[in-house]
N, C-alpha and C positions, 0 to 999 in steps of 0.2 A: 883512490880521488876519485874512480865513478862513485859509490859509498855514500862518499860524502856530498856530489852531487848530486844525488836523489835526494837525499833530503834537508839538501838543501833549496831545492825545488819544491818541495812536498809541504817542509815552514812557510818559506812564499805563498803557496797558494790556501796557504791555508790564514795567513796571514788577510789575505787581500776577500778572502770569504767573510772572517771576519769584520776586516774594516767597512765591505760592502754592508753584511747583518749591521753595523749601526750607523753607519750613511739610513739607510731604509727607515732602520726605525726612527732616526731623527728624521725626517724626511716623512713619512708613511702612518709611521707607531701612534701619532696623534691624530690621524684622520681614521686608522683601521678602529681604536678604542672609541671616539667618537660615533661610526657605525655602528658598530656593538653595540651604544647604548642606545644612539637612536633607533637599535634592530628591535633592544627587551621589552625597552617602555612603550615603541609600541606595539610591540606586542599587545601587549597587557590593556592598551588603550582600546586598540581593536574588540578586545575580550567583554569589557569597561561597555563602548556601543554597539556591541552586541544584544549585552542586556537590556540595556535600558530601552530598544528599539523591537524589541520580546514583547518588553512590558509596554510599550506606545499603542503599536499594532491590537495587545488583545486588549485594551482598554480603547482600541479604537470602531468605527461602525467597519471597516474591510472585514469582508470575509476570509474568520481561520483558517482557511484550509491556504489559503495564498499568505500563512504567519510565515511561520519554516522554511520555506522556498525564499522566501525574503528577506529574511535576516539572514538566511547562506550567501547571496549573492551580497549581500552590503559587507558580513562581515570577508569576505574575502577584496572582495574591492579596495576594504579597506587597508589589508594586510599585501595588493600590489603595492599600494602608494606608502608604504614604510618600507618592504624591499628597496623599490625606484629613489627613496630619500635617505638611504643606509648606505648604499651602493655608489649613489651620489657623494656625499660625504667621503666616504674609500676614498674621492677619486676618481671611482669610472666614469670615463667622462658617456655624455650623453648620446651622441654615434655607438656606441659601445656598445649603451645599456637596450640601444632602439634595431641593431644589428640581435646580440643574444636574445634580444626577449622573441626579435622574432626569428630564431632558429629555433626558441626552445616553445615556441609555440605552436612552428610549425612538424616538433617534434611529437610534441604533446597531442595535435590532432589527428597524426596517423595514427598514434600511441596507444590512443582513448579515447578512437570512434565510435564505439558503441556508447559511452560513460558521457560524450557528446550529444548521441543520439537519446540518455538518456532526459542529457538535460533538455532540449528541444521536446520530449515528452512530455518532462513536470511542465514547461509554458503551454502547452498541446490542453493536459489536464485543468490549469486553469485557468486559462481563455474557457474552451468550450465544459465544461464543468461537466463532464460524464458521472463524476460525484463526488466529494466534498466530504470534508474531516467530520466522525458520525457516521455516515452512511454504514450501511449494513451489505455488502458486496457482494460477489463468489466472482471469481474467474478458475476458469475448469477446475482440479480439485480443491484449490484453495478457498476459501468465504471469509469473513469478519469482521471486525468495524476496524474504521480506516482512522488513525490513531495520530496518522502526519503524511504528508506532500514532504519530501527533502530535492535539494535536487537532484538526488540520481536514484532515489527508489521512495518508497511508499511503504508505512513501513500499517499494516494488518493485525488486530489482536483475535482470537479469535477464540469461537465458545470457550476452550479448554483454560484460555487463561496463557495464549503463547504468540510469541511474535513473530509475525511472520514481514519479512524485507521483501516488498517485490521490484525488483527494475520499471522503472517507469516505461521504457520503452516496451516491457514484455503485454504489461498492461494496457498501451494504447495500441499494442497488435493483435491485443485476444480479443473476445468476447467475454463482456463484463453485464453482470446481471446485478442489476442496485434493487435491493430489499425495500428500499426506501424512502425511493422517489416521489410516489404516492402517499397520501390521508392512507385514504383505503386501497386493501388488500385480498382477493379471494382463496378461500379456501376450496380446493377443490378433491371434493367425498369419492369414490366409487368402492358401494355398500354391495355386496354379494349375499345375495339370498339364493336358497334351492331354488329348484326347478318345479318342489311342492305348491309353491307358496300363490297368496291370490295376489297378482302386483297390485291391483287399483286396491284397492284394502293398506299391503305394502308404503306404496306413493300415498296414499291420503295420514296417515301414520307419519312419514317422516317429512312432510309438510306442514305438518300440524307442531311438531318437535320442533323445529326451524324458526315456523311464524312465532312459536309463544315464547324464545329468543330475544331480546330487548338490543343486544350486539348486530342482529341481522340487519341487515342495512335493505339489504333487498326483500324483505319476506312476499313482498305484493305482487313479485314482479317475479321471483325466484327461478334460476335455471337447475330446471329434474327432467330425469328421462330415464330409459331406460337404455346403458351403453350397450349393451354387446350379449349373447348366448353366448359364453364361452361356455367352454369342459366337461367345468363341473360345478356351476353359478349362472347365475340371470345379474349380469351387470347397472345396477343403478348410480348414475351419474350425478351426485347434487353440488351446486360451485354457490355456496352467499358470500356476500363480500360484509365486512369487517373495519372496522377502523382499526390500521397499522399495529398499534400498543395493544389492542389488543386480541393480535393476531393468536397465540399460541397459546392465551385464555380459554378461551372459545373456543377455535378447536378439540383440545382435549375436555371442553364439558359436555357438547359435544358428540364428538365419537361417547360416551359416557352414556348419555341419554339414551344414544340411538340402539348403541350396546342393549340397556335397561328394558325398552321397549320392546326390542325382540321379542328379548327372553320370555317375556310377558306375556307377551300374543302368542307366540307359540311359533312365530318364525327363525328358520333358521339358517345357519350362515358354514355352509359347506366348507370343508377342505379337501383338498385333489386326493384325491383317490380309484381306485382301478377296481372296476366290475371282471371280475372273470365268471361265464357262461360252461359247463360243463356236459357237452353233450353226453346222452342216458344211452347206455349200449345195451342189446338186444343179450 
């Protein structure tokens, strides 16, 4: 009798679950299906909006440095609206949504505080513009051309064609060296010559080389002086100003010209060496 009672109770419980499931499907099933459809369609609409906004920004006069940042902000905002609409259609009340999003927002704020800092740093970069897309910058041991400024990170392309993704907060908390900020750059040369060199003749020769190069912009007021008396050589410092786009080309050519002129004039370029004196024993 006891076994039959247990079986009867289990059948009754299972039947109740089935009836409740049917009632839920009849009352909420359509709403859930509609909410799911809204979510799917809304997702594809958000992706389309992102592409349209990106094209419009590329055609506009807005600084392209902000394009990726603005596009992602709009995209995630649209996604949030779609999620709210889908949940509302599924029957979730506005008060429940507000409480849920408030709790989720607090949890996200506490768990992702570093990422929120990256977003704030991205806004800081776009407002104060220590660099922009296309600039060549150096942060610590990393350097490269700025390709994108995104919500969380900034993308750099190195000279070796590698991608570096740096958190925006790291950028704003570091010293940034921007090689593209000015149209004119200075090339700093230090030439080592031997102690037997006629310095006046050497300085005249270097000045002539730099004066004859049309790419040197400050040839009439060229900073050039003896910088130091080193252990193995005398150091001569020269600082010509050139256009940024010709920096590497001009630097290479001037190095070659100076080396050839030193060789022709018999000016020694010393290398580190050790001189040992031996006492003569009687």
